[in-house]
C-alpha positions in Angstrom: -124.4 -68.2 -48.4 -125.7 -68.0 -52.3 -124.2 -65.3 -53.7 -126.3 -62.1 -53.3 -125.8 -58.4 -53.2 -126.0 -56.2 -50.1 -124.7 -52.7 -49.0 -121.8 -52.0 -46.2 -120.2 -49.0 -45.4 -116.1 -49.9 -45.5 -114.4 -48.6 -42.0 -111.3 -47.8 -44.3 -111.5 -47.2 -47.9 -108.3 -48.9 -48.6 -109.8 -52.3 -47.3 -111.0 -52.3 -51.1 -108.2 -51.7 -53.0 -107.4 -54.4 -55.2 -111.3 -55.9 -55.1 -113.0 -55.5 -58.3 -116.6 -56.2 -58.6 -117.9 -59.5 -59.2 -115.1 -61.0 -56.8 -115.6 -64.0 -54.8 -115.2 -62.2 -50.6 -115.0 -63.2 -47.3 -115.4 -60.6 -44.8 -115.8 -59.7 -41.3 -119.1 -56.6 -40.6 -119.4 -55.4 -37.5 -122.5 -53.1 -36.2 -120.8 -49.0 -35.7 -123.2 -46.5 -34.4 -126.4 -48.8 -36.1 -124.5 -49.4 -39.4 -123.1 -52.8 -40.4 -119.4 -51.9 -41.5 -116.8 -53.7 -42.9 -113.8 -54.3 -40.6 -111.6 -56.8 -42.9 -112.3 -58.4 -46.8 -110.2 -60.9 -48.7 -110.8 -62.9 -52.0 -112.4 -66.0 -51.2 -111.0 -69.0 -53.0 
């Protein structure tokens, strides 16, 4: 997908440690209680 801005909840805030605004990432999001929640994330090449 092209670059975009979207809002997701992090399952654990520690998942975001080391990331900064503008980083390209790959992530997994799952619907939990009607909210898309990031369950895994890593920087993308």
